[in-house]
Structure formats: structure tokens, C-alpha cells
N, C-alpha and C positions, 0 to 999 in steps of 0.2 A: 504494500500500500504506500504510494508515494505521498499521500496526505497524512499519514500516520503521525509524523512528528512535525508537521508544518505549523501547527497552531500552539501558541503558548498556553491557552486556557481550555483547550479541548483535547480529550483523549478518545480514541476510537477502538472499537472491538467489533469484529465481524464473526458471527457464528451462525452456521446453518442458513446463510443468506441474509441474516438480519444484521444491520449496522446499528450499533449502540454508540451514542455520543455522550460522553461524560464531561460536564462543565466543572472546572475547578480553578483555584488560584494557587499555584505552586504545589499542587497535589492535595490541597486542603479545601475547606469550604469555599464556595465561589463568592468572590466580591465582584459584583456585576458593575462594569464600567463601560466606557465607550469602546475600548479595545475589544473587550469580550463580545460586545454587540456586533462589531464589525467582523470579528472572526466567525461568529456563529452564522451570520448572514452569508458570508463568503463560503463557508463549509457546506451549508444547506444548498445553496445555489449550485455549487460544484458537484455535489452528489446527485442533485436532481437532473443534471445534464447527462448523466451516465445511463 
């Protein structure tokens, strides 16, 4: 997965064809900010195109 380590606040896991996206801040509870929002939008758009 080329997107696996692309985002600072998102982690990906694919199992049995299901993509799970985990949101976090440095591996801990998420602190939602502008960067997180931009990463999430980009990641979802990128996965939807596939």
C-alpha cells in the first residue's frame, strides 16, 4: 500500500477487502485540527478513485 505511511494522523489496515482508517495524533487520541481534516479528505478522495 503506497498510502500506508503517507499521512501523519491516519493509519490504514486492509483485511478481507475492507479498508479501516484509524485517526490518531502521534498514535494517541486524535486532536482534530486543520491538518487532520485535510489528510482525511485527501485519503477518502484517493481511495474513492480506486
